[in-house]
N, C-alpha and C positions, 0 to 999 in steps of 0.2 A: 151463270154466277148462282149462288145460294143465299138469296137475300129473302127477307120476311119482312111484311109490313106489320107495323106496331100501332098502337093506339097511344096517343099521348095528351097532354093536356097544356093550355099555355095560358100563362097569368094574363089577363084583359089589360092591366095596368102597364106592366115592363116588357111584356112579351116573353119571359123566359119559359121553356117547356120542361114539363116533367112527366114522367109515368104514372104518378100517383094524382089523382083528383085532390085529394085533399091537401097536398103539398102546394098543387098551383092555386088553389083556392085562398090559401092563407098566406102566398108569397110575398105579398105588399102589403099585408096587414102588419100593425106594429108588434112586435115581439113583448109580452108583459112577463112581469114577473110572478110567478105561481103564488107568493106567499101577500106581498103587499101591494100588487098591481101596478107598479110603476113600469115605464116602457124601458126596455132593453135596447142597446145597441143591437143592428141587424146581425152582427158577427159575434155576439155574446155567446160563449161557449155553454154557459149553465142555464137553467131553465128559472132559475132565481137570480136576484139582483145581490152584489157582493154583500151587502149590508144584512141581508135575509139569509145569505148562505153561511156568513159569520154566525149568525143566531142558529142555525140548524146544528152547525159544528159544536157550537157550545153547549146545546140542550143534547146532543148525542153523548157529549164527553160527559155532562153531568149525570145522565141516565146509567151511563159505564160506572161513574164512580159510585152512584146510589146502589147498585147492583152489587159492587166488590163487598168482600167482607174487611171491615177495617182490624188493623194490627198496631202494634207498635213493634220497633225492630225487636224488641227483646220476646215479644210473644209470637212473631210471626215464623211461620215453618222456615227453618234453616236453608232448606234446598230453594225456597224462594225468594231469598235476599242475597244469594250469593253473587248475585248482579241485579241492579233495580235500574227503572226506566222511567223517563219523563219525556213528554213530547217537546217540555220547555227546554231541556237541556241541548244546548246546540252543537254538542260535539259526540262522536262516536256514534251517531245516527240514535241519540237520547239514552242509550246504554252506560251505565256506570257501576263501579265496584262499590264505591261509596259516597258521600255526598258531603261536601264542605259547606260551613255556614256561609261562606262567601258566595258559593255557588246557589245557594237559596235564596239570598237577598238580591244578588245581581240578575237572576234569571226569573225572580218571583215563583219559585217553585212553592207550590202550597203541599203537594202530596206526590208520592212515587208509587210506581206499581212493581209488583214481584215479575219474577220470570221463572222459566222451565228450561232446564238444561237439556238439549237435544244431541243425542249422540248420532253420528252419521251411520248409515247401513247402506252399503252400495251392493248390489245383486251381480254376481259373476255372470251371469247368463247376458244382462243387460250390456256389460263391458265387451263383452264379446260380439253382440249381435252389434254394437256400434262399431266396432272394428271391421265387421264383415260387411256394414252398409253398402259400400261400393264394389263388392266382390261381385262373383257371378252367381247365377240363380242357384238356390239349394246349396249353396256352400256352407251353411250352417249344419247341413247333416254330416259333414265330415268332422265336427267337433266331437272330441271322446268326453263322454260324461265324466270318467275317472279323472280326466285332466281338469275338467270344469270344477269338480268338487275340490282338487287341490289349489286351484285359483280362489275360490270362494273361501276356504281356510286360510290362504294368505292374505287375503283383503281382511276378514275378519281379525286375524293375529294384528295385522298392520294397525287397525284402529284400536285394539285392546292395549298394543304396546307404547302407544302415545298418551297414554293415562288421561285422556281426557281433553288434550290440548287442541283434538281435531272438532271437538264437540262446538256448538254454537247456542244461543239464548234466544226464547222467544218472549214476547211480553203475555204475562198472565193477568188478564184483567179481572180476576176475580181476588186477587190479594192487593191491597191498597194501604200502605203506610202514609198518615197524616204527618206533616212535618211541623207544622205550627205548634201541636202539643209539646214540642221539645224545646221551645224557645222559654 
């Protein structure tokens, strides 16, 4: 047999074994919230309690909001408001083309972020490489570079001929539009 002896550490209280001494020393110690110090359940996934986690998320969002440039719909760059975004909007993963007064009130949306349009780009070599993944060794040596160029051109034409309908949007956290100013 090819076995090897390893060094392990055991919790004195419950007998669980660990490779890491620090983990064994802290095994049965109460897990405490890093922010407020309250005791967390042993199986709690986060290092902070739910209340402190909410506070952290609110602070992070406030910091992001404060860093953004404030606009109105009229003054915002047109490419930034082609689609808008709010984490509070429960549909379409928060993305929307426009926002209705009912949505603002119903979901208590106070501001929205702008977005950036992202056009896809697919590399022909990556496509061919994926196709050859289960093929024989050095099969990529058989790929004709002229044919690869034709494939790249076809892919580029395919994307261009769809006039942006293959594009997607990403949130632009540097652009924010306050909605309360329009009421």
